[in-house]
DSSP file (Angstrom, degrees, kcal/mol; ACC not computed):
  #  RESIDUE AA STRUCTURE BP1 BP2  ACC     N-H-->O    O-->H-N    N-H-->O    O-->H-N    TCO  KAPPA ALPHA  PHI   PSI    X-CA   Y-CA   Z-CA
    1    1 A M              0   0    0      0, 0.0     5,-0.1     0, 0.0     2,-0.0   0.000 360.0 360.0 360.0 139.3 -122.4   14.7 -151.8
    2    2 A K    >   -     0   0    0      1,-0.1     3,-1.4     3,-0.0     4,-0.2  -0.347 360.0-110.7 -71.1 158.2 -118.9   16.0 -152.1
    3    3 A R  G >  S+     0   0    0      1,-0.3     3,-1.5     2,-0.2    -1,-0.1   0.849 116.3  56.5 -60.7 -37.7 -118.5   19.7 -152.8
    4    4 A E  G 3  S+     0   0    0      1,-0.3    -1,-0.3     3,-0.0    -2,-0.0   0.627 102.6  57.8 -72.8 -10.1 -117.1   19.2 -156.3
    5    5 A L  G <  S+     0   0    0     -3,-1.4    38,-3.0    37,-0.1     2,-0.3   0.347  96.4  84.0 -96.5   4.8 -120.3   17.3 -157.2
    6    6 A R  B <   -a   43   0A   0     -3,-1.5     2,-0.6    36,-0.3    38,-0.2  -0.793  68.5-140.4-111.2 150.5 -122.6   20.2 -156.3
    7    7 A V        +     0   0    0     36,-1.6    38,-0.3    -2,-0.3    -3,-0.0  -0.957  36.1 159.5-100.4 119.7 -123.8   23.3 -158.1
    8    8 A K        +     0   0    0     -2,-0.6     2,-0.2    36,-0.1    -1,-0.1   0.744  36.2  86.8-115.0 -32.6 -123.8   26.0 -155.4
    9    9 A K     >  -     0   0    0      1,-0.1     4,-1.9     4,-0.0     3,-0.4  -0.523  68.2-134.9 -85.7 140.3 -123.7   29.4 -156.9
   10   10 A H  H  > S+     0   0    0      1,-0.2     4,-2.5    -2,-0.2     5,-0.2   0.878 104.1  55.1 -59.4 -43.3 -126.9   31.2 -157.9
   11   11 A P  H  > S+     0   0    0      0, 0.0     4,-2.3     0, 0.0    -1,-0.2   0.869 107.7  51.2 -61.0 -33.4 -125.6   32.4 -161.3
   12   12 A E  H  > S+     0   0    0     -3,-0.4     4,-2.5     2,-0.2     5,-0.2   0.914 108.7  50.9 -67.0 -42.3 -124.9   28.8 -162.2
   13   13 A F  H  X S+     0   0    0     -4,-1.9     4,-2.4     1,-0.2     5,-0.2   0.945 112.1  47.4 -56.5 -49.4 -128.4   27.7 -161.2
   14   14 A D  H  X S+     0   0    0     -4,-2.5     4,-2.5     1,-0.2    -2,-0.2   0.908 111.9  49.5 -60.6 -44.0 -129.8   30.5 -163.4
   15   15 A R  H  X S+     0   0    0     -4,-2.3     4,-2.6     2,-0.2     5,-0.3   0.911 112.6  46.5 -63.4 -43.6 -127.6   29.6 -166.4
   16   16 A I  H  X S+     0   0    0     -4,-2.5     4,-2.3     1,-0.2    -1,-0.2   0.899 113.6  48.7 -67.1 -40.3 -128.5   25.9 -166.2
   17   17 A I  H  < S+     0   0    0     -4,-2.4    -2,-0.2    -5,-0.2    -1,-0.2   0.893 115.3  45.2 -66.6 -39.0 -132.2   26.6 -165.8
   18   18 A Q  H  < S+     0   0    0     -4,-2.5    -2,-0.2    -5,-0.2    -1,-0.2   0.915 127.4  25.7 -70.1 -43.3 -132.1   29.0 -168.8
   19   19 A S  H  < S+     0   0    0     -4,-2.6    -2,-0.2    -5,-0.2    -3,-0.2   0.610 102.7  95.6-100.2 -12.9 -130.1   26.9 -171.1
   20   20 A G  S  < S-     0   0    0     -4,-2.3     2,-0.3    -5,-0.3    13,-0.2  -0.303  78.5-102.5 -82.7 162.8 -130.8   23.3 -169.9
   21   21 A R  E     -B   32   0A   0     11,-2.9    11,-2.5    -2,-0.1     2,-0.4  -0.605  38.8-130.4 -80.7 143.4 -133.3   20.8 -171.1
   22   22 A K  E     -B   31   0A   0     -2,-0.3     2,-0.4     9,-0.2     9,-0.2  -0.809  23.6-178.9-107.3 134.5 -136.4   20.5 -168.9
   23   23 A Y  E     -B   30   0A   0      7,-2.7     7,-3.3    -2,-0.4     2,-0.4  -0.999  12.7-167.4-128.1 129.7 -137.9   17.2 -167.5
   24   24 A R  E     +B   29   0A   0     -2,-0.4     2,-0.3     5,-0.2     5,-0.2  -0.898  15.3 161.0-123.2 149.0 -141.1   17.4 -165.4
   25   25 A S        -     0   0    0      3,-2.5    75,-0.0    -2,-0.4    -2,-0.0  -0.787  57.0 -81.7-141.6-171.3 -143.0   15.0 -163.2
   26   26 A E  S    S+     0   0    0     -2,-0.3    61,-0.4     1,-0.2    62,-0.1   0.897 125.7  20.2 -65.2 -40.6 -145.5   15.4 -160.5
   27   27 A R  S    S+     0   0    0     60,-0.1    58,-2.9    59,-0.1     2,-0.3   0.630 122.8  45.0-105.3 -17.0 -143.0   16.1 -157.7
   28   28 A F  E     - C   0  84A   0     56,-0.2    -3,-2.5    59,-0.1     2,-0.4  -0.919  48.3-161.7-133.6 152.6 -139.9   17.3 -159.5
   29   29 A T  E     -BC  24  83A   0     54,-2.2    54,-3.1    -2,-0.3     2,-0.4  -0.989  21.7-164.3-126.9 124.9 -138.7   19.5 -162.3
   30   30 A L  E     -BC  23  82A   0     -7,-3.3    -7,-2.7    -2,-0.4     2,-0.5  -0.912   8.7-163.3-113.6 135.7 -135.2   18.6 -163.6
   31   31 A Y  E     -BC  22  81A   0     50,-2.3    50,-2.6    -2,-0.4     2,-0.4  -0.979  13.5-169.1-116.1 126.1 -133.0   20.9 -165.7
   32   32 A C  E     -BC  21  80A   0    -11,-2.5   -11,-2.9    -2,-0.5     2,-0.4  -0.951   9.6-175.6-123.9 133.5 -130.1   19.1 -167.4
   33   33 A E  E     - C   0  79A   0     46,-2.6    46,-2.8    -2,-0.4     2,-0.3  -0.991  22.3-134.4-129.5 123.5 -127.2   20.7 -169.3
   34   34 A K  E     - C   0  78A   0     -2,-0.4     2,-0.4    44,-0.2    44,-0.3  -0.607  22.5-170.6 -77.9 133.9 -124.6   18.6 -171.1
   35   35 A V        -     0   0    0     42,-2.4     3,-0.5    -2,-0.3    -2,-0.0  -0.994  13.7-167.8-129.5 127.2 -121.0   19.7 -170.4
   36   36 A L  S    S+     0   0    0     -2,-0.4    -1,-0.1     1,-0.2    42,-0.1   0.757  82.2  58.5 -88.2 -25.2 -118.0   18.3 -172.3
   37   37 A D  S    S+     0   0    0     40,-0.0     2,-0.3     2,-0.0    -1,-0.2   0.221  91.5  86.4 -93.0  16.4 -115.1   19.5 -170.2
   38   38 A Q        -     0   0    0     -3,-0.5    -3,-0.1     1,-0.1     3,-0.1  -0.845  58.7-157.9-113.3 151.0 -116.3   17.8 -167.0
   39   39 A K  S    S+     0   0    0     -2,-0.3     2,-0.3    37,-0.1    -1,-0.1   0.592  77.4  26.1 -99.5 -14.1 -115.6   14.2 -165.9
   40   40 A H  S    S-     0   0    0     33,-0.0    35,-0.2    37,-0.0     2,-0.2  -0.878  87.0 -88.7-142.6 170.8 -118.5   13.9 -163.5
   41   41 A S        -     0   0    0     33,-1.7     2,-0.4    -2,-0.3    38,-0.2  -0.524  27.7-153.2 -82.2 150.2 -122.0   15.2 -162.9
   42   42 A R  E     - d   0  79A   0     36,-2.2    38,-2.9    -2,-0.2     2,-0.4  -0.994  14.8-163.4-122.2 134.0 -122.7   18.2 -160.7
   43   43 A I  E     -ad   6  80A   0    -38,-3.0   -36,-1.6    -2,-0.4     2,-0.4  -0.950  10.1-170.8-125.7 136.1 -126.1   18.4 -159.0
   44   44 A G  E     - d   0  81A   0     36,-2.8    38,-3.3    -2,-0.4     2,-0.5  -0.955  10.2-152.6-121.3 144.3 -128.0   21.3 -157.4
   45   45 A I  E     - d   0  82A   0     -2,-0.4     2,-0.5   -38,-0.3    38,-0.2  -0.970   8.6-170.0-120.4 128.2 -131.2   21.0 -155.4
   46   46 A A  E     + d   0  83A   0     36,-3.1    38,-2.8    -2,-0.5     2,-0.5  -0.976   6.2 178.0-122.2 124.0 -133.7   23.8 -155.1
   47   47 A V  E     - d   0  84A   0     -2,-0.5    38,-0.1    36,-0.2    10,-0.1  -0.985  20.3-143.0-125.7 119.8 -136.6   23.7 -152.6
   48   48 A G    >   -     0   0    0     36,-0.7     3,-1.6    -2,-0.5     4,-0.2  -0.259  25.1-108.1 -80.7 166.7 -138.9   26.7 -152.5
   49   49 A K  G >  S+     0   0    0      1,-0.3     3,-1.3     2,-0.2    -1,-0.1   0.704 112.6  71.9 -66.8 -20.0 -140.6   28.3 -149.5
   50   50 A R  G 3  S+     0   0    0      1,-0.3    -1,-0.3     3,-0.0     3,-0.1   0.689  86.2  67.1 -69.1 -16.8 -143.9   27.0 -150.6
   51   51 A N  G <  S-     0   0    0     -3,-1.6     2,-0.3     1,-0.3    -1,-0.3   0.647 117.9 -87.8 -77.5 -14.4 -142.7   23.5 -149.6
   52   52 A G    <   -     0   0    0     -3,-1.3    -1,-0.3    -4,-0.2    34,-0.0  -0.889  61.3 -30.8 140.9-170.7 -142.6   24.5 -145.9
   53   53 A G  S  > S-     0   0    0     -2,-0.3     4,-2.4    -3,-0.1     5,-0.2  -0.052  71.5 -86.6 -73.5-179.3 -140.5   26.1 -143.3
   54   54 A A  H  > S+     0   0    0      1,-0.2     4,-2.3     2,-0.2     5,-0.2   0.867 126.9  52.7 -60.2 -40.1 -136.7   25.9 -143.1
   55   55 A V  H  > S+     0   0    0      1,-0.2     4,-2.0     2,-0.2    -1,-0.2   0.917 111.5  46.4 -64.3 -43.0 -136.7   22.6 -141.2
   56   56 A T  H  > S+     0   0    0      2,-0.2     4,-2.3     1,-0.2    -2,-0.2   0.900 111.5  51.3 -66.0 -41.8 -138.9   21.0 -143.8
   57   57 A R  H  X S+     0   0    0     -4,-2.4     4,-2.2     1,-0.2    -2,-0.2   0.899 110.6  48.2 -64.5 -40.4 -136.9   22.3 -146.7
   58   58 A V  H  X S+     0   0    0     -4,-2.3     4,-2.2     2,-0.2    -1,-0.2   0.892 110.5  52.3 -66.0 -38.9 -133.7   21.0 -145.2
   59   59 A R  H  X S+     0   0    0     -4,-2.0     4,-2.2     2,-0.2    -2,-0.2   0.901 108.5  50.8 -63.2 -40.8 -135.3   17.6 -144.6
   60   60 A I  H  X S+     0   0    0     -4,-2.3     4,-2.4     2,-0.2    -2,-0.2   0.922 109.6  50.2 -62.9 -44.1 -136.4   17.5 -148.2
   61   61 A K  H  X S+     0   0    0     -4,-2.2     4,-2.4     1,-0.2    -2,-0.2   0.902 110.0  50.6 -61.6 -40.9 -132.9   18.2 -149.4
   62   62 A R  H  X S+     0   0    0     -4,-2.2     4,-2.1     1,-0.2    -1,-0.2   0.903 109.5  51.0 -63.5 -40.9 -131.5   15.5 -147.2
   63   63 A Q  H  X S+     0   0    0     -4,-2.2     4,-2.2     2,-0.2    -2,-0.2   0.915 110.6  48.2 -63.1 -42.4 -134.0   13.0 -148.6
   64   64 A I  H  X S+     0   0    0     -4,-2.4     4,-2.4     1,-0.2    -2,-0.2   0.905 110.0  51.6 -66.8 -40.2 -133.1   13.9 -152.1
   65   65 A R  H  X S+     0   0    0     -4,-2.4     4,-2.2     1,-0.2    -1,-0.2   0.883 109.4  51.3 -61.6 -37.4 -129.4   13.6 -151.4
   66   66 A A  H  X S+     0   0    0     -4,-2.1     4,-1.9     2,-0.2    -2,-0.2   0.895 108.7  51.1 -65.6 -40.2 -130.1   10.1 -149.9
   67   67 A M  H  X S+     0   0    0     -4,-2.2     4,-1.4     1,-0.2    -2,-0.2   0.918 113.0  45.5 -61.2 -43.6 -132.0    9.1 -153.1
   68   68 A L  H  X S+     0   0    0     -4,-2.4     4,-2.6     1,-0.2     5,-0.4   0.841 108.9  55.8 -70.2 -33.6 -129.0   10.2 -155.2
   69   69 A A  H  < S+     0   0    0     -4,-2.2    -1,-0.2     2,-0.2    -2,-0.2   0.871 105.7  51.8 -67.9 -36.2 -126.5    8.5 -152.9
   70   70 A K  H  < S+     0   0    0     -4,-1.9    -1,-0.2     1,-0.2    -2,-0.2   0.890 113.2  45.2 -64.0 -38.2 -128.4    5.2 -153.3
   71   71 A R  H  < S-     0   0    0     -4,-1.4    -2,-0.2    -5,-0.2    -1,-0.2   0.892  85.6-170.2 -74.2 -41.6 -128.2    5.6 -157.1
   72   72 A N     <  +     0   0    0     -4,-2.6     2,-0.6     1,-0.2    -3,-0.1   0.876  27.6 145.3  53.5  49.3 -124.5    6.7 -157.0
   73   73 A E        +     0   0    0     -5,-0.4    -1,-0.2     1,-0.1    -2,-0.1  -0.921   5.7 135.6-120.0 106.1 -124.3    7.8 -160.7
   74   74 A Y        +     0   0    0     -2,-0.6   -33,-1.7   -35,-0.1    -1,-0.1   0.103  42.7 101.9-129.9  20.2 -122.0   10.7 -161.3
   75   75 A A        +     0   0    0    -35,-0.2    -2,-0.0     2,-0.1    -1,-0.0   0.784  57.1  89.5 -80.5 -27.8 -120.3    9.4 -164.4
   76   76 A L  S    S-     0   0    0      1,-0.1     2,-1.6   -36,-0.0   -37,-0.1  -0.500  82.5-123.4 -74.1 136.3 -122.2   11.5 -167.0
   77   77 A P        +     0   0    0      0, 0.0   -42,-2.4     0, 0.0     2,-0.3  -0.591  67.8 112.9 -80.1  87.4 -120.6   14.9 -167.8
   78   78 A M  E     -C   34   0A   0     -2,-1.6   -36,-2.2   -44,-0.3     2,-0.4  -0.978  62.6-126.4-150.9 160.5 -123.6   17.1 -167.0
   79   79 A N  E     -Cd  33  42A   0    -46,-2.8   -46,-2.6    -2,-0.3     2,-0.4  -0.943  31.3-169.4-107.8 135.5 -125.0   19.7 -164.7
   80   80 A L  E     -Cd  32  43A   0    -38,-2.9   -36,-2.8    -2,-0.4     2,-0.5  -0.990  12.9-165.4-133.0 129.6 -128.3   18.9 -163.2
   81   81 A I  E     -Cd  31  44A   0    -50,-2.6   -50,-2.3    -2,-0.4     2,-0.7  -0.968   7.7-159.8-113.2 126.2 -130.7   21.0 -161.2
   82   82 A I  E     -Cd  30  45A   0    -38,-3.3   -36,-3.1    -2,-0.5     2,-0.6  -0.921   6.5-167.7-106.3 113.4 -133.5   19.3 -159.2
   83   83 A V  E     -Cd  29  46A   0    -54,-3.1   -54,-2.2    -2,-0.7     2,-0.5  -0.900  14.6-141.5-102.2 123.2 -136.3   21.6 -158.4
   84   84 A V  E     -Cd  28  47A   0    -38,-2.8   -36,-0.7    -2,-0.6   -56,-0.2  -0.734  17.8-141.8 -88.0 124.6 -138.7   20.2 -155.8
   85   85 A R    >   -     0   0    0    -58,-2.9     3,-1.6    -2,-0.5   -59,-0.0  -0.329  24.4-105.3 -83.6 167.9 -142.3   21.1 -156.6
   86   86 A Q  T 3  S+     0   0    0      1,-0.3    -1,-0.1    -2,-0.1   -59,-0.1   0.713 114.1  68.9 -66.4 -21.6 -145.0   21.9 -154.1
   87   87 A T  T 3  S+     0   0    0    -61,-0.4    -1,-0.3     2,-0.1     2,-0.2   0.519  73.8 111.4 -77.9  -4.1 -146.7   18.5 -154.5
   88   88 A Y    <   -     0   0    0     -3,-1.6     2,-0.4   -61,-0.3   -28,-0.0  -0.527  51.3-164.4 -70.7 133.0 -143.7   16.8 -152.8
   89   89 A H    >   -     0   0    0     -2,-0.2     3,-1.4     3,-0.2     7,-0.2  -0.981  21.0-141.0-122.1 134.8 -144.5   15.3 -149.4
   90   90 A V  T 3  S+     0   0    0     -2,-0.4     3,-0.3     1,-0.3    -1,-0.1   0.805 100.4  59.6 -61.7 -31.7 -141.8   14.3 -146.9
   91   91 A D  T 3  S+     0   0    0      1,-0.2     2,-0.5     2,-0.1    -1,-0.3   0.606  92.6  67.9 -76.4 -11.8 -143.8   11.2 -145.8
   92   92 A E    <>  +     0   0    0     -3,-1.4     4,-2.0     1,-0.2    -1,-0.2  -0.434  58.9 145.0-106.0  57.2 -143.9    9.7 -149.4
   93   93 A F  H  >  +     0   0    0     -2,-0.5     4,-2.6    -3,-0.3    -1,-0.2   0.923  67.8  46.7 -64.7 -49.0 -140.2    8.9 -149.6
   94   94 A T  H  > S+     0   0    0     -3,-0.2     4,-2.2     1,-0.2    -1,-0.2   0.888 113.7  47.9 -66.8 -38.9 -140.4    5.6 -151.7
   95   95 A A  H  > S+     0   0    0      2,-0.2     4,-2.0     1,-0.2    -1,-0.2   0.903 113.9  48.1 -66.2 -39.9 -142.8    7.0 -154.2
   96   96 A S  H  X S+     0   0    0     -4,-2.0     4,-2.6     2,-0.2    -2,-0.2   0.891 110.2  52.3 -66.6 -39.2 -140.7   10.1 -154.6
   97   97 A E  H  X S+     0   0    0     -4,-2.6     4,-2.5     1,-0.2    -2,-0.2   0.910 109.4  48.8 -64.0 -42.3 -137.6    8.0 -155.0
   98   98 A Q  H  X S+     0   0    0     -4,-2.2     4,-2.0     2,-0.2    -1,-0.2   0.898 112.0  49.6 -63.8 -40.0 -139.2    5.9 -157.7
   99   99 A E  H  X S+     0   0    0     -4,-2.0     4,-1.9     2,-0.2    -2,-0.2   0.916 112.1  47.0 -65.4 -43.8 -140.3    9.1 -159.6
  100  100 A L  H  X S+     0   0    0     -4,-2.6     4,-2.5     1,-0.2    -2,-0.2   0.907 111.3  51.6 -65.1 -41.8 -136.9   10.7 -159.4
  101  101 A N  H  X S+     0   0    0     -4,-2.5     4,-2.4     1,-0.2    -1,-0.2   0.881 107.5  53.1 -62.6 -37.9 -135.2    7.5 -160.5
  102  102 A A  H  X S+     0   0    0     -4,-2.0     4,-2.0     2,-0.2    -1,-0.2   0.917 110.6  46.9 -63.6 -42.7 -137.6    7.3 -163.5
  103  103 A L  H  X S+     0   0    0     -4,-1.9     4,-2.1     2,-0.2    -2,-0.2   0.915 112.3  49.4 -64.3 -42.6 -136.6   10.9 -164.5
  104  104 A L  H  X S+     0   0    0     -4,-2.5     4,-2.4     1,-0.2    -2,-0.2   0.867 109.8  51.7 -66.1 -35.8 -132.9   10.2 -164.1
  105  105 A D  H  X S+     0   0    0     -4,-2.4     4,-2.3     2,-0.2    -1,-0.2   0.898 108.1  52.3 -64.7 -40.0 -133.2    7.1 -166.2
  106  106 A Q  H  X S+     0   0    0     -4,-2.0     4,-1.6     2,-0.2    -2,-0.2   0.908 111.1  46.7 -62.0 -42.9 -135.0    9.1 -168.9
  107  107 A I  H  X S+     0   0    0     -4,-2.1     4,-1.4     1,-0.2    -2,-0.2   0.913 110.5  52.9 -64.5 -42.8 -132.1   11.6 -168.9
  108  108 A K  H  X S+     0   0    0     -4,-2.4     4,-1.4     1,-0.2    -2,-0.2   0.881 106.5  53.2 -62.3 -38.9 -129.5    8.8 -169.0
  109  109 A E  H  < S+     0   0    0     -4,-2.3    -1,-0.2     1,-0.2    -2,-0.2   0.892 109.0  49.0 -62.9 -39.2 -131.2    7.3 -172.1
  110  110 A Q  H  < S+     0   0    0     -4,-1.6    -1,-0.2     1,-0.2    -2,-0.2   0.747 108.1  54.0 -74.9 -22.5 -131.1   10.6 -173.9
  111  111 A F  H  <        0   0    0     -4,-1.4    -1,-0.2     1,-0.2    -2,-0.2   0.783 360.0 360.0 -79.1 -27.6 -127.4   11.1 -173.1
  112  112 A N     <        0   0    0     -4,-1.4    -1,-0.2    -5,-0.2    -2,-0.2   0.449 360.0 360.0 -89.8 360.0 -126.4    7.7 -174.5
């Protein structure tokens, strides 16, 4: 993901989590905030220490970025935080991808 498509700063994460709408599934919690002055989506990924060590957390982030790259949808003007829950397993990539896509489809339906 390009830098302008990411949410990087901690205060932005907090603001989106506080004011955004919440969507939950078994492996993910998504917080979505509609923004009118943006032309594209900005996405932040949060993986807690309960998911594993640093190497595992980085691997999870890479997997999620790969899932988002396949989808290639950044047209909606929104900020999105993807929080990876403890039930996420690195070995279950396709099931996790289907679950994330279902959540993103649900968000897309509510934006239209």
